[in-house]
Structures are given as C-alpha cells and as structure tokens.
N, C-alpha and C positions, 0 to 999 in steps of 0.2 A: 345392023347398027344392035349393039348389045346393050338392052334396055333393064337387065339384071344388078349395074352396078350399082355399088354402094352411093350414099347420097356423103356428099361430104360433110355434113353436119350432124350424121346420125348420131354419132357419140354420145355427143351434146343433151341428145333426149331421151336415150338409152343408158343411163349410167349402169355400173354394174349394180349387184342388191350387195347390201347391208352386211357386213361381216358376221353380225352375231341375230340376221334375221330366219326364223324359223323355214328349213326347207318343207314348203307344202306337202311334198308327197312322204315324208317321214311322220309327220304326227301320226302319233298313235296313243289309244287307249288303254288303260292298265284294268284287268278286269278286279272286278271289286270294288274299285274308286273312284270318286265320280268323274262323272264325263267331262266335266271342266279341268280335271286334271288328264294334263298331257307329257308325253316323252316325245323329243323330238334332235333333229340336228341342226346345226347351221355350220355356213361356209366356214366359218371363221377356226374351226373347232375339231377334232377328230372325236371329241367326245359325246356321249348322249348328254342331251338337257331335261331337266323336267319344269314345268310350272302349272300354276293352278291361277284360277281366277276364283277372286274372295272377295267380297267385302268392296266390289268396284276397281278392284287391282290384280295386276299378274304378280304372282311371287315364284321367281324363277329359281332356278340352283343348276349345276354342273352336277354328274353323277359320276365323271373321272371314269366312264369305261366306255369300253367299245363295242363290248358284249349287248346285245337289246334284251336277252332275257335275265343277264346280271341288270342290265338299267330297270327294268320292270321292280326287281327286288327292291333295292336301293331308292325307286320312285315310292314305293310302299312304307318304308322306312322314314321316308322326307313328309308322308304324308302324317305318319303315327305323331309325327313329332310337332307337326304343327297343331294336331290335335292335343296334345299332352298339355302344350303350349298357350292352349285356348287360342289359338290366333286363329283356327278353320271355324267358324259358325255354320252350322248345317241348315239352310235355309229349308225350312219344311211347310208347307203348305196348314193353314190352321183351319182353314175350311174343310179339307179333306184327310182323309186317313190315310197314313202311310201303306204303302202295297205290300203285301207278304215280305217279299222278298229280300226290299228294304229296311222293314222292319226288324226282320231277324238277323241283316247285317248289323246295324246299329245294335241290337241289342245284345249280341257279341262284342261288338267294339267297346260297348259300356262296362259289362262284366269284366274284359280284360282291365279294362282303367281302373275299375275298384279294384281288381287282385292288383295290381301293381302297386297303389295306393297303399293298400294290406301288406304286401311285401315290403315295403318300407317302413312300414311300422314295426313288424319284423326285426329287422334290420339295426333300427333307432332302440329295439328291446321295451318297445312302448304297450306289445301285445306279443304272445307267446307262439308259438308257428300253431300250437293245438287252434288256436283262434284262428288261425290264416286258413287252416283246413277245413274247418268246421263252416266260415265264409265261402270259401271256394265250392264246397260241397251241397251248401243249401242253394248258392247264387248258378249255379251248373246244373243243380236238379228241379226242383219242382219250381223256383222262378224263374228257370228259362223257360221249361215246361209250359207255364202258364200265361206268360206275359208276349212270348213269341207269337200270340195269336191274336194281341191284343194291339191294336194301334197304339205307338209309345207315345203321340200327341195327342191323343182324347183319354188319357187315364184320370177318373173322378173319382170320387167314392163309392160308384158304386160296382166299379172296376175290384176295386180294394175288397169289399165286401165278396164279392164273386169268387174273392181267392182264399179269404178267408173258410168260405163255406169250401173249396176245394179242398186246402189243407185239412181243415175237419174231415171231411171224405174218406183222407189218407189215416184217419185212426191217428190225427196227431194230437197231442194233449196242448192244454190252454197255454203253458207257459212254452212250450215249443214254436205255438206261431206268433206270439209275441216277439221271441226271437227271429223268425223270419220279418215280420214286419219292420225291423228293424233293420233288416239288410234291405229290404222294399224303401224305405226311408232313404239310404243311401244312392239307390237307383234314381229315385224320382228326384234328389237335389241335385245330381250329377244332370239329369236330362232338361232341370232348370237353366242351372248354369250355361250348356250350352245351346239355348233358347228354343228348345225343341218343345218342353211342357211349359205353356206360361204361367202357371202357378199352382203349387202342390196343394193336391184336396185334404181336406180332413181325413183323418186316419180313423178306421172304425174302433172302438173301446173293445178290450179282449180282456174279462177278469178273469183269474185263476184263483183255484182254491188252494190254500195252504196244506200240503199236506207232509207232514214231518215222517222220517221212518220211525215208527213206530220203535220207541225203547224198550229192554225188559226189566220186568219188576226185579226184586230181589231174589224171589223164590225162583223166577225163571232163567234166572243167573246162576244159580248154584246148581238147578237141574242140568242144562246145557251142561256144565263143567262135569258132574257125573256121567251124564250119556256120553260125552266124548272120551271117558274112561270105556265106561262099558262096552263100546263098540270097536272097541281095539281088538275084541277076539270073536268078534262078527262079522262074515261075509257080505256084502251085499249082494241081491241076488232079486230085488225088485227093478227088472230092465223093462223097458218099455219094448213092447212086441215089436217085432219087426223093424227096428230103429240099431244101427252101429253101437255097440259099446266104445266110446272114446277114451273113458276112461283108463289110464295106465292099469293092470293088474294090481301094481305096488300097493294103490288108493284103493282097492276092494274092502280094505280094511282100515279101519280107522287110523290112523300115523298118529303117534304118541307126540309129535310135536303138533298136533290142532289144539290139545288143550293148553299147551303153551303161550300158542298164539294166539287164543281168546282171551286168557288175561294178560298176554302182553295189551294187545291193541285198546283194552278197558284201562288197563292201567298207565299207560301213556299216551290216550286220545288221538292215535294215527287212525289217517284213514286207509282203506284197506287197499289203495292205489300205493300205500308206502309198502307196505309188505312185501310186494315183488321186487323194489330198489333198495331196502336197508340192508347195509355188509357192515359187517364188524366193524369197519374203521369210523361209521355213523355216530358209535355206541360210547362214551366213556362212564365207568362207574366211578361215582363220588362218593365217598365215606365217610363222614364226621359227625358233626352235630345232628344234619341230615342225611340220609342215607335216598339216594336216586340216581337215577341214570340221565345223562345230559344228550342228548339228540342233536346232532347238525346232521340235519334230514335234506335230501336236492329238495331245490326249491319247487312250491306247490301252488298255484292258484294267487302267485303275487307275494307269498312267504317265504321266506328263506331264513329267518331268525333260529336262534337254539333254545329249545322244549327243554324241560326236566319232567321224568316221571314221578308217579307215587312210589313211596319206600317199597312195598311189596314186587314191582316189578325188576328190582334188582337180583334177586333169590329166584326170580323166571327168568333173566337172560342167564343168569350163572349156568342154573339145571340145562339150559337150553345150547350154549355155548360148549358145556364139556360134554354134550352128547353130539354136538355136532366134531368137536375135536375126537371124539375117540372114533369118530367116523370118518377120519381126516380131512377133516375140514377145520371153522376156527381159524383162519387166517384172516389178518384187516381185511381183504379182497373179496372173501368168501360172503355167498349171502348168508342172512341170519336162518331166514327159511328156507326149507329145501333148497340147501346150494348143488344138489347135484343136476338141478333141474335147470337147462341150460337156455329154454324155451320161454322165458319170465314171463311174456306175455299170457302162456298158459296157467302158469301158477296161479290168475287170479280167477281164472275159470274151473282149475280145479278145487283151489281152499270153497272159492262161493258153491261150489256141487257137496264139498264134504259138511259145510257148514248146513245145507239146505236141509241133507240126509239125517241131521242131529234135529233140527226143527220140525221135520215131517214126522219123525221118530215119538219126539215128545209132544205131537201136535198143536204145536203153537207158533204154526208158519205164519197164522195171519193173527194183526194184533185184534183189540176189543172194538176199533173201530174199522175192522175188515181190509186195511192196511197190511200189503205183507211186508214180512221183515227179511232183511239181509243182511249180509257180512258188514254192511254200512250202521245197519241196527246198533253194533257194537260201540261204535263211534257216540252213537245218539246216547247209548246208554250211559257211555263214560261221561261226558258232560252232563246227563242227568242227576246222576249218582253224584257228582260233585254239586250243583245246586240244591241239590237236597241235603247230602250228608259233609259238604264241605264248610261248616261254621259261616263266620262270615264273610267269606271270599267273594271278592268282586267282579262283575259281570268283564270289566277291563283285563283284569288281572286270567280269567280262564280262558276270553276268548284270545288273548295272545297266547300263553300258550299250547291251546289247542291249534292254532293256528289259523283261525278264521276271524270274522268281527262281530262288537258285540251284538249289531242290527241281525245279521245270523244266527248267534243264540237265541237273541228276544223271539225272532221270527219259528226257528223252527225246533228251539229246544224249549226256552222256560215255556213255549205257548202251550206246554204238553203238560204242565205241573198243576196239579191239583191243590186247592185250601187243604185238603186232609194232609199232604206228603210234605207241608212245611208246619203241621200243627204245631211243633214244639216253639215255630218262630213265633206264630201268632199270639199262644197261652203266654209267653214269655214277657218278663217285667225289669221292668230299670231298675238298676242297681245304685 
C-alpha cells in the first residue's frame, strides 16, 4: 500500500505564495546603509526590489535591474533620496552616544547634504563658487576632524567651546573661527531637523578686533613711488639661504610697470585681485568736462557696477598702454599689467613680492601700530586719501565707487582717521 499519496485537499491548505512576497533567501543588506533596508527578489518579477522599514511602515520600490551589484548601488541612491526629502528619520538613542563608525557615517552624510545645498545656491547665483569651496574645505577639514570623534547626538556648549579651543591651537584668527562656527551652526540645524539632536546649544562668543590694513601717509606714498623707480637699476640679492629662488630673473630688477601699477591702484580704488584680471577692454577713457577712466571690471564680492577713477589715472593708463603696445601687446583682450605672464594666479605673488621689496627697503613694512602692510594697503590708502582730501564726498558715493559698503568703509577705513587729519573740516565755519 502506498502511504505517500497526496491528500485530495492539500492544495486548498497550501496555496502558492503571493507574487509580491519577498523570497526570504534573497533578503540582502547593503553595506553602509541601515539594517532595516534590504534588497530582495519576489516571485512576480525578475527585478531586484528594495524596501526600508521606517516610522512603522515599509517603503518599497523596484530597482529595475537583475544585477545584484547594480541593485546595491540603486539602493544607495534610493536611500539618499529619502534622506534628502526628509522622509527617513534616523532613530538615534537619546540616552546613549552614537558608536564611532555610525557617528562618522552620519557626519559624512550630513556634510555631503550641506554641500549639495551650497551647490544649489551656486547654481541660483545666491553665492559664488569661491564661497562653496571655502565651505567645502572647512567642513571636510577641521570640522570633520574634530566632530568625527564627538557623538553628534550629544553636542552641547562644552563641545563647541572645545572646538573653539581646537581651532585656536591651529593658530586661526578670531574672524576665521567665527566663520567656522557659522558652518557648524548649519551642521547642528540639520542634525536638529533630522531629530538626531534634541536642541541646538548656545554657541560660545568669539570676539575679534578690527585690524584694518594700514594706509600710507602722503610722505610714505611719495617715498614708495620714488623707490619703485630707484630699484629699476638694482639687482635683488637678499635671498634667503637654502631657499629656492622662485621669482623669475626678469623680476630681479624692479619692472617699470610697478610704478604705474602703484599709482593706478591709488587712483582707481581697485583691489589687488583685480590687477591680475584687468584687460584693456575693461577700461574706457572719458575726456570732457571731467577726465577719468570708466572701469567695467569683472564682478567681485557681489559688486559688478562700473566705477570711475580720479583724473591722474588717465595719464597713467595712457603711458602704460603705450608701453604695452610697443612690446606687441595693448590689444583689447590683452591684460593691462604683465600681459606676457599667462599664469595669472602667479601675478599676485610676483607683484606682492615686488611691493614687499620696496617696503622692506624703506623700512615701512609695518605700520605705526605693528600691522603688516601689503599690496592691499594701497586700496586702503586710496580710500583714506579720499576721506581726507575728497572735499565733501559722502560715504555712500565713495563706497559704491570702491565696490564696497558704507559699513566696510566706516569699519576698516574711516576708523583709522584721526581728528588732526581732518582739522580743516573741524575748524571750518558755515558761510
């Protein structure tokens, strides 16, 4: 007798599995993603699926691939999209600190999310690409180095004070530390929004002194112009021992252009960064009731309006243009200063070195308050001279023409004026 025969009603009690039910043997975790996220196969499809248990329910999606490695990559994209949309909320135990690996993974994801937001700002022209790069360097640098060892769900004021101490040990200025704290605030806001950090702690106060770049006096400015001519026949020889000489031999004597460059900066209020990118097509000579240069310079610090120069700048530019034309340059797309140098980033280093040569030779590298003077001090000199000798010029007009703000003029330029500098105004009488 055959006792292995199938029961007549067996099919009624053992129906086939649902077509969309996961095949248990196919459930697979993805490295670096939460354990509650799995990829799997179902009987009703040839494609891999992904699901994530979140906030009491499953979120599922077909990955449209039959390759398991490709499915894992698509699962990561799926998970990132849930995080960006704020659908996935990481459940972090409030009573215990995050583990080291979990903490670093979370910090990495947060940094990448912030950088995505910053990239979008660049695309909307809300910030410049340079600002994005600064944010990236700070988040991926000191901020990641410090906070990867601090549980992100336990950050408090003491943690932030320790971060300030850490940055201070890196010899960073108070102003730079303030910038780092601004980026940390973005990080904490995101942690709070995701429910990882219950509340944003009070930030420590970091105050910075206003150190304006020292302007030159009239006599110092005249001495600089004289020295820039005298050094044309002098070969620089004061090289530091055992240091490679990186300055090209063409600049071992002061170039004739340097005198024009110094005067141009003082008569036009331009920044040193403008020097490397000014082309002849950016400059228009205006002659009439008032003689001046109209400068349509590339945008800098959100300022893109045309500016005007003082009258002496016209002859300075004409002489410079004649000099460059005689050398085979002077075309609209040629650079105004050192057009033969194709590495325009190097120009600022070269000009800065040449200007320091002048200052050290005159022993005026440091101002009366011990602040180092640089090429930027010429811009400071230009604005200060206008404040002193510009008649009744108002700060708004001056600030707009210098492509800055009234606040910056008052904070960094007008703050260095003494009562004696404007004694004529103080002693003046109404008529």
